[in-house]
N, C-alpha and C positions, 0 to 999 in steps of 0.2 A: 504494500500499499504506499501511496505517496502522501506527502504532507498536506498537499491542497485538499485531499479528500477528508483529512482529519479537520482541517479548518473549516471545511464546508459544513460539517455536522457540528462542530464545536462553536463555530463563529470566529470572527477575526478581531474581536475587541481586544486592545492592548492598552493597559494603563501606561501612560507616558508622563515624563516631566522634563523640564529643561534642567541644565546642569547648575543653574543658579538657584533652584529650589532648595529650601532648607530641609535638613534631615528630619526635623520635627514634623514638617508637612508630609514628607514621604512616609514616616512612621504612622501618621494618622491614615494616610491612604491605604497602606498595607493593612492596617487593622480593620478599617471600615469595609474595605472590599474583600477582605479575607483572602489575600493573595501573598505570594512569597517574594515576588520581585517586581520592579518597575524599570521600564526601558527609558533611557535618556536619549532624547532626539533633539536635532536642531529644527529650525523653522521649515526645512525641506523634508521632513520625516526621515532624515538620515540618522542612523544609529551611531551615537557618541559614546554610549556606555550602558551599563546595567547596574543597578543596585538591589541587593537582596537583604532579607533579615539578618543573614550571616554577616554581611558587610557592616551593618549598623551595630550588631552585637560586638564585632571586633572594634569597631570605632569607640563604642561605650567602654570597653575594656582599656583602650589606649588613651582616650582623651577625657574620660569621665562624662559628666552631665553636660559639660559645654559642647559635646558632639551635636546635640539637638539644634544648636545655632550655627552649625557649620553648613556650608553649601554642599550639594550632593557631589559636586565635582571632586571634593576632597577624599571621598570614600568609594566612589564608583569604580567598577572594573572598566577599564578603558579599552583593553584588547578583547573585544567581545567575539566569541565564536557565534557565527550565524550559519544559517543554511537557507537553501532556496526553496521555493513551493514545489518544485519537481523532485526534491530529495526523498530517498526512501526512508521509511520509518526505522529499518534495521540500521541504517546509517546513523540516525540520530541516537538510537539506543547505545550504539557502540561509542559514539563521541560523548554523550553524557556520562557514560560509565567511565571511559578512559580519562576524561578531563575532570571528573567528579563535579559536574554541574547539574542543576535541577531545571535550568530554563534556557531555551534557544530561541532567540529572536529569528523569525522567518522573514525573508526578503524576496521581493519581486522586482527586478531591475534596480536593485540597490535600495529601494524603499521598503520600509517596515510594513508588513501586511498581517502579521500574526505573531503569537508566542506559543511554543509548545513546551509543556512541562513534562517532568519525568512521569507525573500521574497520567497524562494524556498517553504517553508511550506505553506505560503498563496497561492502561485500559484497553488500548488497542491490541496488545498481545493476548490478554485475557479473552477478548472477543474472537480473535483468530483460533485460539485453542478450543474454545466453546464450540465454534462452527465446525472445526475438524472433528471434534468428538461427536457431534450431531450426525455428520456425514458418515462417519465410521459405524455409528449405531444403525443408521438407516440402511447402510450397505449390509450389514450383518443380518438385519431383520428381513430384508428382502432376498438375501442370498440364497 
């Protein structure tokens, strides 16, 4: 299965902020939307970075409470791993596992069009395994 198929069923909404947003604003967004990461984009929807709950916790450990008034740019991951809409889900699963990341921004012609989480990848795999099991049971029953 390719990424565009997952985005079709999941939707392509991605929560984004600019690199000048404050950490306290991002923390509120993460909590309110019950999400694990926010993508940082410029005015052309080009990805500049990503910030996750983990990044904020590390920032809190390093800077204390003053981290809340810091701009996102100070904590965000700048070298973001991304994939295109035609990427295979197996490729995403390998990349997420090898790079130990939980979110991959999805691009189309360089512009942000979606975000795939490790939860989306796992859900897809479970659905594939259920479908395979159903086909095998049907084959055995009609065999």
